[in-house]
Biopython code that builds the backbone (N, CA, C, O; Angstrom):
import numpy as np
from Bio.PDB.StructureBuilder import StructureBuilder

atoms = [
    (1, "MET", "N", (79.916, 174.100, 96.363)),
    (1, "MET", "CA", (80.233, 172.881, 95.659)),
    (1, "MET", "C", (80.622, 173.184, 94.215)),
    (1, "MET", "O", (81.613, 172.658, 93.708)),
    (2, "ALA", "N", (79.844, 174.026, 93.562)),
    (2, "ALA", "CA", (80.141, 174.359, 92.176)),
    (2, "ALA", "C", (81.428, 175.166, 92.079)),
    (2, "ALA", "O", (82.190, 175.033, 91.121)),
    (3, "ALA", "N", (81.661, 176.007, 93.089)),
    (3, "ALA", "CA", (82.866, 176.830, 93.068)),
    (3, "ALA", "C", (84.116, 175.976, 93.225)),
    (3, "ALA", "O", (85.138, 176.249, 92.595)),
    (4, "SER", "N", (84.040, 174.921, 94.078)),
    (4, "SER", "CA", (85.220, 174.089, 94.261)),
    (4, "SER", "C", (85.506, 173.259, 93.017)),
    (4, "SER", "O", (86.667, 173.039, 92.674)),
    (5, "SER", "N", (84.444, 172.789, 92.328)),
    (5, "SER", "CA", (84.688, 172.023, 91.109)),
    (5, "SER", "C", (85.251, 172.917, 90.007)),
    (5, "SER", "O", (86.069, 172.474, 89.200)),
    (6, "LYS", "N", (84.816, 174.171, 89.973)),
    (6, "LYS", "CA", (85.350, 175.113, 88.987)),
    (6, "LYS", "C", (86.823, 175.390, 89.274)),
    (6, "LYS", "O", (87.636, 175.444, 88.351)),
    (7, "MET", "N", (87.171, 175.566, 90.552)),
    (7, "MET", "CA", (88.558, 175.819, 90.925)),
    (7, "MET", "C", (89.425, 174.612, 90.594)),
    (7, "MET", "O", (90.556, 174.769, 90.132)),
    (8, "GLN", "N", (88.907, 173.410, 90.825)),
    (8, "GLN", "CA", (89.671, 172.210, 90.506)),
    (8, "GLN", "C", (89.891, 172.085, 89.005)),
    (8, "GLN", "O", (90.966, 171.675, 88.567)),
    (9, "SER", "N", (88.881, 172.435, 88.213)),
    (9, "SER", "CA", (89.044, 172.343, 86.769)),
    (9, "SER", "C", (90.058, 173.371, 86.274)),
    (9, "SER", "O", (90.788, 173.111, 85.317)),
    (10, "ILE", "N", (90.108, 174.533, 86.916)),
    (10, "ILE", "CA", (91.091, 175.547, 86.535)),
    (10, "ILE", "C", (92.498, 175.077, 86.890)),
    (10, "ILE", "O", (93.433, 175.212, 86.101)),
    (11, "LEU", "N", (92.630, 174.515, 88.109)),
    (11, "LEU", "CA", (93.953, 174.065, 88.539)),
    (11, "LEU", "C", (94.414, 172.842, 87.768)),
    (11, "LEU", "O", (95.617, 172.651, 87.588)),
    (12, "ALA", "N", (93.490, 172.009, 87.307)),
    (12, "ALA", "CA", (93.859, 170.796, 86.601)),
    (12, "ALA", "C", (94.159, 171.038, 85.130)),
    (12, "ALA", "O", (94.784, 170.193, 84.489)),
    (13, "SER", "N", (93.726, 172.176, 84.574)),
    (13, "SER", "CA", (93.937, 172.431, 83.155)),
    (13, "SER", "C", (95.414, 172.705, 82.886)),
    (13, "SER", "O", (96.091, 173.325, 83.707)),
    (14, "PRO", "N", (95.915, 172.246, 81.738)),
    (14, "PRO", "CA", (97.325, 172.485, 81.432)),
    (14, "PRO", "C", (97.598, 173.961, 81.169)),
    (14, "PRO", "O", (96.744, 174.683, 80.655)),
    (15, "LEU", "N", (98.776, 174.386, 81.521)),
    (15, "LEU", "CA", (99.159, 175.777, 81.291)),
    (15, "LEU", "C", (99.461, 175.985, 79.817)),
    (15, "LEU", "O", (100.085, 175.138, 79.179)),
    (16, "THR", "N", (99.026, 177.091, 79.289)),
    (16, "THR", "CA", (99.262, 177.398, 77.891)),
    (16, "THR", "C", (100.128, 178.638, 77.788)),
    (16, "THR", "O", (100.100, 179.516, 78.651)),
    (17, "ARG", "N", (100.895, 178.687, 76.717)),
    (17, "ARG", "CA", (101.786, 179.819, 76.489)),
    (17, "ARG", "C", (100.985, 180.931, 75.822)),
    (17, "ARG", "O", (100.234, 180.682, 74.879)),
    (18, "VAL", "N", (101.145, 182.142, 76.308)),
    (18, "VAL", "CA", (100.455, 183.289, 75.740)),
    (18, "VAL", "C", (101.233, 183.748, 74.511)),
    (18, "VAL", "O", (102.433, 184.014, 74.586)),
    (19, "VAL", "N", (100.540, 183.838, 73.384)),
    (19, "VAL", "CA", (101.170, 184.239, 72.127)),
    (19, "VAL", "C", (100.810, 185.688, 71.856)),
    (19, "VAL", "O", (99.638, 186.064, 71.884)),
    (20, "SER", "N", (101.823, 186.495, 71.596)),
    (20, "SER", "CA", (101.558, 187.908, 71.329)),
    (20, "SER", "C", (100.968, 188.075, 69.930)),
    (20, "SER", "O", (101.053, 187.173, 69.097)),
    (21, "ASN", "N", (100.378, 189.223, 69.689)),
    (21, "ASN", "CA", (99.760, 189.504, 68.394)),
    (21, "ASN", "C", (100.795, 189.648, 67.292)),
    (21, "ASN", "O", (100.456, 189.527, 66.115)),
    (22, "ARG", "N", (102.051, 189.903, 67.645)),
    (22, "ARG", "CA", (103.083, 190.116, 66.633)),
    (22, "ARG", "C", (103.574, 188.811, 66.006)),
    (22, "ARG", "O", (104.150, 188.829, 64.919)),
    (23, "SER", "N", (103.355, 187.695, 66.672)),
    (23, "SER", "CA", (103.864, 186.435, 66.123)),
    (23, "SER", "C", (103.043, 186.044, 64.890)),
    (23, "SER", "O", (101.850, 186.328, 64.788)),
    (24, "THR", "N", (103.718, 185.397, 63.984)),
    (24, "THR", "CA", (103.060, 184.985, 62.754)),
    (24, "THR", "C", (102.440, 183.604, 62.931)),
    (24, "THR", "O", (102.696, 182.906, 63.912)),
    (25, "ARG", "N", (101.642, 183.240, 61.980)),
    (25, "ARG", "CA", (100.980, 181.930, 62.014)),
    (25, "ARG", "C", (102.022, 180.816, 61.947)),
    (25, "ARG", "O", (101.844, 179.771, 62.572)),
    (26, "LYS", "N", (103.099, 181.021, 61.204)),
    (26, "LYS", "CA", (104.142, 180.012, 61.076)),
    (26, "LYS", "C", (104.816, 179.757, 62.419)),
    (26, "LYS", "O", (105.091, 178.609, 62.766)),
    (27, "GLU", "N", (105.084, 180.814, 63.174)),
    (27, "GLU", "CA", (105.689, 180.647, 64.497)),
    (27, "GLU", "C", (104.758, 179.894, 65.434)),
    (27, "GLU", "O", (105.209, 179.087, 66.246)),
    (28, "GLN", "N", (103.461, 180.155, 65.322)),
    (28, "GLN", "CA", (102.504, 179.447, 66.166)),
    (28, "GLN", "C", (102.474, 177.964, 65.816)),
    (28, "GLN", "O", (102.409, 177.115, 66.706)),
    (29, "LEU", "N", (102.520, 177.652, 64.536)),
    (29, "LEU", "CA", (102.497, 176.257, 64.114)),
    (29, "LEU", "C", (103.786, 175.539, 64.503)),
    (29, "LEU", "O", (103.755, 174.356, 64.840)),
    (30, "GLU", "N", (104.926, 176.244, 64.459)),
    (30, "GLU", "CA", (106.188, 175.628, 64.840)),
    (30, "GLU", "C", (106.247, 175.357, 66.337)),
    (30, "GLU", "O", (106.921, 174.427, 66.779)),
    (31, "SER", "N", (105.534, 176.180, 67.122)),
    (31, "SER", "CA", (105.564, 175.980, 68.568)),
    (31, "SER", "C", (104.806, 174.721, 68.977)),
    (31, "SER", "O", (105.092, 174.136, 70.022)),
    (32, "VAL", "N", (103.848, 174.304, 68.165)),
    (32, "VAL", "CA", (103.093, 173.083, 68.455)),
    (32, "VAL", "C", (103.755, 171.945, 67.678)),
    (32, "VAL", "O", (103.578, 171.821, 66.466)),
    (33, "THR", "N", (104.504, 171.134, 68.379)),
    (33, "THR", "CA", (105.176, 170.024, 67.711)),
    (33, "THR", "C", (104.479, 168.728, 68.061)),
    (33, "THR", "O", (103.994, 168.544, 69.177)),
    (34, "THR", "N", (104.437, 167.844, 67.100)),
    (34, "THR", "CA", (103.852, 166.525, 67.339)),
    (34, "THR", "C", (104.936, 165.490, 67.136)),
    (34, "THR", "O", (105.715, 165.563, 66.185)),
    (35, "SER", "N", (104.977, 164.539, 68.027)),
    (35, "SER", "CA", (105.971, 163.483, 67.899)),
    (35, "SER", "C", (105.370, 162.342, 67.076)),
    (35, "SER", "O", (104.168, 162.088, 67.153)),
    (36, "PRO", "N", (106.192, 161.664, 66.300)),
    (36, "PRO", "CA", (105.674, 160.554, 65.500)),
    (36, "PRO", "C", (105.230, 159.422, 66.432)),
    (36, "PRO", "O", (105.783, 159.271, 67.521)),
    (37, "PRO", "N", (104.249, 158.632, 66.020)),
    (37, "PRO", "CA", (103.780, 157.542, 66.880)),
    (37, "PRO", "C", (104.887, 156.518, 67.108)),
    (37, "PRO", "O", (105.622, 156.155, 66.190)),
    (38, "GLN", "N", (104.986, 156.064, 68.350)),
    (38, "GLN", "CA", (106.010, 155.094, 68.701)),
    (38, "GLN", "C", (105.561, 153.704, 68.255)),
    (38, "GLN", "O", (104.410, 153.329, 68.478)),
    (39, "PRO", "N", (106.455, 152.933, 67.625)),
    (39, "PRO", "CA", (106.074, 151.580, 67.218)),
    (39, "PRO", "C", (105.905, 150.689, 68.448)),
    (39, "PRO", "O", (106.659, 150.797, 69.415)),
    (40, "THR", "N", (104.912, 149.814, 68.395)),
    (40, "THR", "CA", (104.685, 148.914, 69.519)),
    (40, "THR", "C", (105.691, 147.771, 69.448)),
    (40, "THR", "O", (105.963, 147.258, 68.363)),
    (41, "PRO", "N", (106.250, 147.364, 70.589)),
    (41, "PRO", "CA", (107.215, 146.264, 70.572)),
    (41, "PRO", "C", (106.525, 144.959, 70.220)),
    (41, "PRO", "O", (105.385, 144.717, 70.615)),
    (42, "LYS", "N", (107.232, 144.121, 69.473)),
    (42, "LYS", "CA", (106.668, 142.844, 69.078)),
    (42, "LYS", "C", (106.681, 141.892, 70.268)),
    (42, "LYS", "O", (107.660, 141.815, 71.011)),
    (43, "VAL", "N", (105.590, 141.177, 70.433)),
    (43, "VAL", "CA", (105.459, 140.238, 71.534)),
    (43, "VAL", "C", (105.948, 138.878, 71.067)),
    (43, "VAL", "O", (105.579, 138.407, 69.992)),
    (44, "SER", "N", (106.782, 138.252, 71.886)),
    (44, "SER", "CA", (107.294, 136.928, 71.569)),
    (44, "SER", "C", (106.176, 135.906, 71.732)),
    (44, "SER", "O", (105.418, 135.960, 72.701)),
    (45, "ILE", "N", (106.072, 134.971, 70.780)),
    (45, "ILE", "CA", (105.039, 133.954, 70.867)),
    (45, "ILE", "C", (105.633, 132.575, 71.172)),
    (45, "ILE", "O", (104.980, 131.553, 70.964)),
    (46, "ASN", "N", (106.869, 132.553, 71.664)),
    (46, "ASN", "CA", (107.454, 131.278, 72.080)),
    (46, "ASN", "C", (106.692, 130.759, 73.292)),
    (46, "ASN", "O", (106.292, 131.531, 74.163)),
    (47, "PHE", "N", (106.496, 129.443, 73.338)),
    (47, "PHE", "CA", (105.732, 128.850, 74.431)),
    (47, "PHE", "C", (106.393, 129.110, 75.778)),
    (47, "PHE", "O", (105.709, 129.391, 76.762)),
    (48, "SER", "N", (107.711, 129.017, 75.826)),
    (48, "SER", "CA", (108.411, 129.239, 77.095)),
    (48, "SER", "C", (108.321, 130.706, 77.527)),
    (48, "SER", "O", (108.280, 130.991, 78.724)),
    (49, "ASP", "N", (108.291, 131.640, 76.568)),
    (49, "ASP", "CA", (108.147, 133.058, 76.908)),
    (49, "ASP", "C", (106.736, 133.384, 77.397)),
    (49, "ASP", "O", (106.558, 134.229, 78.274)),
    (50, "LEU", "N", (105.734, 132.711, 76.826)),
    (50, "LEU", "CA", (104.363, 132.956, 77.251)),
    (50, "LEU", "C", (104.128, 132.465, 78.672)),
    (50, "LEU", "O", (103.415, 133.110, 79.441)),
    (51, "LEU", "N", (104.723, 131.326, 79.027)),
    (51, "LEU", "CA", (104.528, 130.761, 80.359)),
    (51, "LEU", "C", (105.593, 131.203, 81.354)),
    (51, "LEU", "O", (105.631, 130.695, 82.475)),
    (52, "ALA", "N", (106.442, 132.120, 80.977)),
    (52, "ALA", "CA", (107.470, 132.625, 81.891)),
    (52, "ALA", "C", (106.807, 133.361, 83.049)),
    (52, "ALA", "O", (105.624, 133.693, 82.984)),
    (53, "PHE", "N", (107.571, 133.615, 84.108)),
    (53, "PHE", "CA", (107.025, 134.264, 85.304)),
    (53, "PHE", "C", (106.411, 135.618, 84.974)),
    (53, "PHE", "O", (105.370, 135.969, 85.530)),
    (54, "SER", "N", (107.024, 136.377, 84.094)),
    (54, "SER", "CA", (106.503, 137.692, 83.738)),
    (54, "SER", "C", (105.698, 137.665, 82.441)),
    (54, "SER", "O", (105.365, 138.722, 81.905)),
    (55, "GLY", "N", (105.383, 136.485, 81.932)),
    (55, "GLY", "CA", (104.624, 136.365, 80.692)),
    (55, "GLY", "C", (103.133, 136.573, 80.921)),
    (55, "GLY", "O", (102.681, 136.641, 82.064)),
    (56, "PRO", "N", (102.366, 136.674, 79.834)),
    (56, "PRO", "CA", (100.929, 136.927, 79.963)),
    (56, "PRO", "C", (100.104, 135.691, 80.322)),
    (56, "PRO", "O", (99.015, 135.833, 80.878)),
    (57, "ALA", "N", (100.583, 134.497, 80.025)),
    (57, "ALA", "CA", (99.776, 133.292, 80.226)),
    (57, "ALA", "C", (99.487, 132.985, 81.693)),
    (57, "ALA", "O", (98.331, 132.704, 82.009)),
    (58, "PRO", "N", (100.453, 133.019, 82.613)),
    (58, "PRO", "CA", (100.120, 132.680, 84.006)),
    (58, "PRO", "C", (99.044, 133.584, 84.606)),
    (58, "PRO", "O", (98.198, 133.117, 85.368)),
    (59, "GLU", "N", (99.072, 134.835, 84.276)),
    (59, "GLU", "CA", (98.065, 135.768, 84.805)),
    (59, "GLU", "C", (96.687, 135.427, 84.264)),
    (59, "GLU", "O", (95.711, 135.428, 85.014)),
    (60, "ARG", "N", (96.596, 135.138, 82.988)),
    (60, "ARG", "CA", (95.292, 134.814, 82.387)),
    (60, "ARG", "C", (94.764, 133.490, 82.897)),
    (60, "ARG", "O", (93.573, 133.359, 83.177)),
    (61, "ILE", "N", (95.646, 132.502, 83.019)),
    (61, "ILE", "CA", (95.215, 131.201, 83.530)),
    (61, "ILE", "C", (94.703, 131.351, 84.955)),
    (61, "ILE", "O", (93.655, 130.804, 85.298)),
    (62, "ASN", "N", (95.430, 132.084, 85.783)),
    (62, "ASN", "CA", (95.008, 132.300, 87.162)),
    (62, "ASN", "C", (93.667, 133.032, 87.217)),
    (62, "ASN", "O", (92.807, 132.684, 88.026)),
    (63, "ASP", "N", (93.482, 134.036, 86.368)),
    (63, "ASP", "CA", (92.214, 134.768, 86.346)),
    (63, "ASP", "C", (91.055, 133.849, 85.992)),
    (63, "ASP", "O", (89.997, 133.922, 86.618)),
    (64, "ARG", "N", (91.239, 132.985, 84.995)),
    (64, "ARG", "CA", (90.167, 132.074, 84.585)),
    (64, "ARG", "C", (89.835, 131.086, 85.698)),
    (64, "ARG", "O", (88.664, 130.781, 85.922)),
    (65, "LEU", "N", (90.855, 130.582, 86.400)),
    (65, "LEU", "CA", (90.610, 129.655, 87.492)),
    (65, "LEU", "C", (89.878, 130.335, 88.644)),
    (65, "LEU", "O", (89.003, 129.733, 89.266)),
    (66, "VAL", "N", (90.230, 131.581, 88.931)),
    (66, "VAL", "CA", (89.554, 132.317, 89.996)),
    (66, "VAL", "C", (88.091, 132.551, 89.635)),
    (66, "VAL", "O", (87.216, 132.402, 90.488)),
    (67, "MET", "N", (87.814, 132.913, 88.389)),
    (67, "MET", "CA", (86.434, 133.127, 87.967)),
    (67, "MET", "C", (85.628, 131.839, 88.064)),
    (67, "MET", "O", (84.481, 131.854, 88.512)),
    (68, "THR", "N", (86.219, 130.737, 87.650)),
    (68, "THR", "CA", (85.535, 129.450, 87.716)),
    (68, "THR", "C", (85.264, 129.066, 89.170)),
    (68, "THR", "O", (84.172, 128.598, 89.494)),
    (69, "GLY", "N", (86.241, 129.260, 90.041)),
    (69, "GLY", "CA", (86.064, 128.954, 91.452)),
    (69, "GLY", "C", (84.998, 129.820, 92.101)),
    (69, "GLY", "O", (84.230, 129.337, 92.933)),
    (70, "PHE", "N", (84.944, 131.084, 91.733)),
    (70, "PHE", "CA", (83.939, 131.985, 92.298)),
    (70, "PHE", "C", (82.541, 131.556, 91.882)),
    (70, "PHE", "O", (81.628, 131.545, 92.707)),
    (71, "ILE", "N", (82.363, 131.203, 90.618)),
    (71, "ILE", "CA", (81.054, 130.756, 90.135)),
    (71, "ILE", "C", (80.662, 129.452, 90.815)),
    (71, "ILE", "O", (79.499, 129.272, 91.175)),
    (72, "ALA", "N", (81.621, 128.530, 90.998)),
    (72, "ALA", "CA", (81.333, 127.272, 91.680)),
    (72, "ALA", "C", (80.929, 127.516, 93.132)),
    (72, "ALA", "O", (80.000, 126.883, 93.633)),
    (73, "ALA", "N", (81.625, 128.431, 93.809)),
    (73, "ALA", "CA", (81.274, 128.751, 95.189)),
    (73, "ALA", "C", (79.894, 129.381, 95.282)),
    (73, "ALA", "O", (79.140, 129.084, 96.209)),
    (74, "MET", "N", (79.559, 130.234, 94.348)),
    (74, "MET", "CA", (78.219, 130.848, 94.345)),
    (74, "MET", "C", (77.149, 129.805, 94.093)),
    (74, "MET", "O", (76.080, 129.861, 94.702)),
    (75, "ALA", "N", (77.414, 128.842, 93.196)),
    (75, "ALA", "CA", (76.447, 127.780, 92.910)),
    (75, "ALA", "C", (76.226, 126.919, 94.150)),
    (75, "ALA", "O", (75.088, 126.546, 94.435)),
    (76, "VAL", "N", (77.276, 126.594, 94.890)),
    (76, "VAL", "CA", (77.137, 125.794, 96.112)),
    (76, "VAL", "C", (76.342, 126.569, 97.149)),
    (76, "VAL", "O", (75.460, 126.005, 97.797)),
    (77, "GLU", "N", (76.639, 127.851, 97.314)),
    (77, "GLU", "CA", (75.910, 128.664, 98.292)),
    (77, "GLU", "C", (74.427, 128.769, 97.933)),
    (77, "GLU", "O", (73.572, 128.691, 98.816)),
    (78, "LEU", "N", (74.120, 128.943, 96.671)),
    (78, "LEU", "CA", (72.711, 129.050, 96.250)),
    (78, "LEU", "C", (71.968, 127.731, 96.401)),
    (78, "LEU", "O", (70.788, 127.711, 96.751)),
    (79, "SER", "N", (72.660, 126.633, 96.138)),
    (79, "SER", "CA", (71.983, 125.330, 96.243)),
    (79, "SER", "C", (71.776, 124.915, 97.698)),
    (79, "SER", "O", (70.811, 124.207, 97.987)),
    (80, "ASN", "N", (72.634, 125.322, 98.617)),
    (80, "ASN", "CA", (72.502, 124.973, 100.028)),
    (80, "ASN", "C", (71.653, 125.966, 100.806)),
    (80, "ASN", "O", (71.249, 125.687, 101.935)),
    (81, "GLY", "N", (71.392, 127.075, 100.236)),
    (81, "GLY", "CA", (70.563, 128.068, 100.934)),
    (81, "GLY", "C", (71.391, 128.883, 101.826)),
    (81, "GLY", "O", (70.877, 129.774, 102.502)),
]
sb = StructureBuilder()
sb.init_structure("model")
sb.init_model(0)
sb.init_chain("A")
sb.init_seg("    ")
for serial, (resi, resn, name, xyz) in enumerate(atoms, 1):
    if name == "N":
        sb.init_residue(resn, " ", resi, " ")
    sb.init_atom(name, np.array(xyz, "f"), 0.0, 1.0, " ", f" {name:<3s}", serial, name[0])
structure = sb.get_structure()
């Protein structure tokens, strides 16, 4: 069991590039590049966009109604035995 988890961790680890002793610190730093953070897209707050088919409001409204219905069903089941 421990051997299989060790093998999985080895296989799941990202591959790294082997750096020779001759490379300088500057070359090592240049090889590691970082991308600037991507700006988040602005969300439209128009009422029609919020209630659109792909908007966030229908999903949230449906979730709240489902939660309310589930609690009501549990209350009926508990009260009736």
